C-alpha positions in Angstrom: 46.1 38.1 123.9 43.2 39.6 121.9 44.4 42.2 119.4 43.0 45.8 119.1 44.0 47.9 116.2 44.6 51.5 117.3 44.1 54.0 114.4 44.4 57.4 116.2 47.4 59.6 115.7 50.3 60.0 118.1 50.8 60.8 120.9 47.2 59.6 121.6 48.0 56.2 120.0 50.7 55.4 122.6 48.4 56.5 125.4 45.7 54.2 124.2 48.1 51.3 123.7 49.3 51.6 127.3 45.6 51.5 128.6 44.9 48.5 126.4 47.9 46.6 127.7 46.8 47.4 131.3 43.4 45.8 130.5 45.0 42.6 129.1 44.7 43.4 125.4 47.4 43.4 122.7 47.5 46.9 121.0 48.5 47.1 117.4 49.4 50.6 116.4 48.3 51.9 113.0 48.0 55.7 113.2 46.2 56.8 110.0 46.8 60.5 110.6 50.0 62.4 111.4 49.6 65.7 113.2 51.8 68.5 111.9 51.9 72.0 113.3 51.4 74.9 110.9 54.3 77.3 111.3 53.4 80.9 112.3 54.4 83.8 114.5 53.7 83.9 118.2 50.0 83.9 118.9 48.9 87.3 120.2 46.2 86.8 122.9 45.9 90.5 123.8 42.6 91.0 122.0 40.8 88.0 123.6 39.1 87.3 126.9 39.4 83.5 126.6 40.7 80.6 124.6 38.9 77.5 123.4 40.5 74.2 122.3 38.7 71.3 120.7 41.5 68.8 121.0 44.8 68.1 122.9 46.6 69.0 119.7 45.1 72.5 119.9 46.4 72.9 123.4 49.9 71.7 122.3 49.9 74.1 119.4 48.8 77.1 121.6 51.4 76.3 124.2 54.1 76.1 121.5 53.3 79.5 120.1 52.4 81.5 123.2 53.9 81.9 126.7 50.6 83.4 128.0 48.9 81.1 130.5 46.7 83.7 132.2 43.5 83.6 130.0 40.7 81.3 130.9 40.9 78.2 128.7 37.8 76.2 127.7 38.6 72.7 126.7 36.4 70.2 124.8 36.7 67.5 127.5 38.5 66.3 130.6 41.6 64.9 128.9 42.2 68.1 127.0 41.6 70.1 130.1 44.1 68.0 132.1 46.8 68.5 129.5 46.2 72.3 129.6 46.7 72.2 133.3 49.9 70.2 132.9 51.1 72.8 130.4 50.6 75.6 132.9 47.3 77.1 132.0 45.9 78.6 135.3 42.2 78.6 134.7 40.8 75.6 132.8 37.2 74.7 132.2 36.1 71.3 130.7 33.1 70.6 128.5 31.6 67.1 128.1 33.6 65.9 125.2 32.0 67.5 122.1 31.6 70.8 120.3 28.0 71.2 121.4 28.8 71.0 125.1 31.7 73.3 124.6 29.5 75.9 122.9 27.0 75.6 125.9 29.9 76.1 128.3 30.9 79.3 126.6 27.4 80.7 126.0 26.3 83.9 127.7 29.7 84.9 129.0 30.0 87.9 126.6 33.6 87.2 125.6 35.9 87.4 122.6 37.2 83.9 122.3 40.1 82.5 120.2 39.5 79.0 119.0 42.8 77.3 118.4 41.9 74.4 116.0 43.1 72.1 113.3 42.4 72.5 109.6 39.6 69.9 109.8 37.0 70.7 112.5 34.1 68.5 113.6 31.9 71.6 113.8 31.8 75.3 114.5 31.6 76.8 118.0 28.2 78.5 118.1 27.9 80.1 121.5 25.4 82.8 122.4 26.9 86.3 122.9 30.3 85.1 122.0 32.6 86.4 119.2 34.7 83.5 118.1 37.9 83.8 116.0 39.3 80.6 114.7 43.1 80.1 114.3 44.2 77.1 112.3 47.3 75.9 114.1 47.8 72.3 112.9 46.7 69.9 110.3 46.4 66.1 110.1 48.1 64.4 107.1 46.3 61.2 106.0 48.1 57.9 105.5 48.0 56.6 101.9 48.1 52.9 103.0 47.6 50.8 106.1 51.0 50.0 107.7 52.2 46.6 106.6 52.3 45.1 110.1 48.6 46.1 110.5 47.7 44.5 107.2 49.5 41.3 108.2 47.8 41.3 111.6 44.3 41.9 110.1 44.9 39.2 107.5 46.2 36.6 109.9 43.3 37.0 112.4 45.3 38.7 115.1 42.8 41.6 115.4 39.4 41.3 117.0 38.7 45.0 117.5 39.3 48.2 115.5 39.4 51.4 117.6 38.1 54.4 115.6 38.3 57.9 117.2 37.1 60.3 114.5 34.8 60.2 111.4 37.8 61.1 109.2 39.9 58.2 110.6 37.0 55.8 110.4 36.4 56.7 106.7 40.1 56.4 106.0 40.3 53.0 107.6 37.5 51.7 105.5 39.1 53.1 102.3 42.5 51.8 103.0 41.2 48.4 104.1 39.4 48.2 100.7 42.6 49.2 99.0 44.6 46.4 100.9 42.0 43.8 99.9 40.9 43.3 103.5 37.2 44.0 103.1 36.1 40.3 103.0 37.6 39.9 106.4 35.6 42.7 108.1 33.1 40.3 109.5 35.7 39.1 111.9 36.2 42.5 113.5 34.2 44.7 115.9 34.4 48.4 115.5 34.8 50.5 118.7 33.6 54.0 117.8 34.0 57.2 119.8 30.6 58.6 118.6 27.6 57.9 116.4 29.2 60.1 113.7 32.3 57.9 113.8 30.1 54.8 113.5 28.3 56.4 110.6 31.5 56.7 108.6 31.8 52.9 108.6 28.3 52.2 107.2 28.2 49.4 104.7 31.7 48.2 105.5 30.6 44.9 107.0 32.0 45.0 110.6 30.6 42.1 112.6 29.5 44.6 115.2 29.7 48.3 115.7 29.8 49.7 119.3 29.5 53.3 120.2 31.0 54.9 123.3 28.6 56.3 125.9 30.7 59.5 126.0 33.1 60.8 123.4 36.3 60.1 125.2 39.0 57.4 125.1 38.0 55.9 128.5 34.4 55.4 127.4 35.6 53.8 124.1 37.8 51.3 126.0 34.9 50.6 128.3 33.3 48.9 125.3 35.8 46.1 125.6 34.8 43.1 127.7 36.9 42.5 130.8 39.8 40.1 130.4 39.8 37.3 132.9 42.7 37.5 135.3 43.6 41.1 134.3 
């Protein structure tokens, strides 16, 4: 089976692994970030008209620190919106997978919005007639080395594709691959990138090919893979 290195953090890594297996590929998990909640008091939503989340981790952090499910919740994309529904949020709206489309979705509604986010954000919500307050509820801790099983798989030619889901993860993979002495082998791998910004973080690394998803979501990234005969 063709190997795909999955660099996204858990629990997303396991979800992607399951999808890859169903497609006839062999997933090799190498999460390069660990999501850790930032402790804090219960989140008080009484001063807000809506909540915005730019990742599934934001939804989980909000649900862990607030029992209120009544405010409208604006999610960055379908997957995050689906999770919000699963966690009991009653009114959920989905943008098209990025901060720009989420800003458009919020614009013109004249609301006070709480943005539950991580310590590192891809961009600021900039919606017309909206007052946005950002709450940092989690952070992502970077790995200091590639997991040894991943190094072995990359070195032994067991990996054909490297799945990269964020600019930070992509840059981290490049740096840690250099550190592990794997850079000369990059010409044997194809990078599967969630966006053009992710692809840009790999510039100069030497991938055989860099493919960019049509939409910034996991399903579109996996659609970059060729169909496996008989799967």
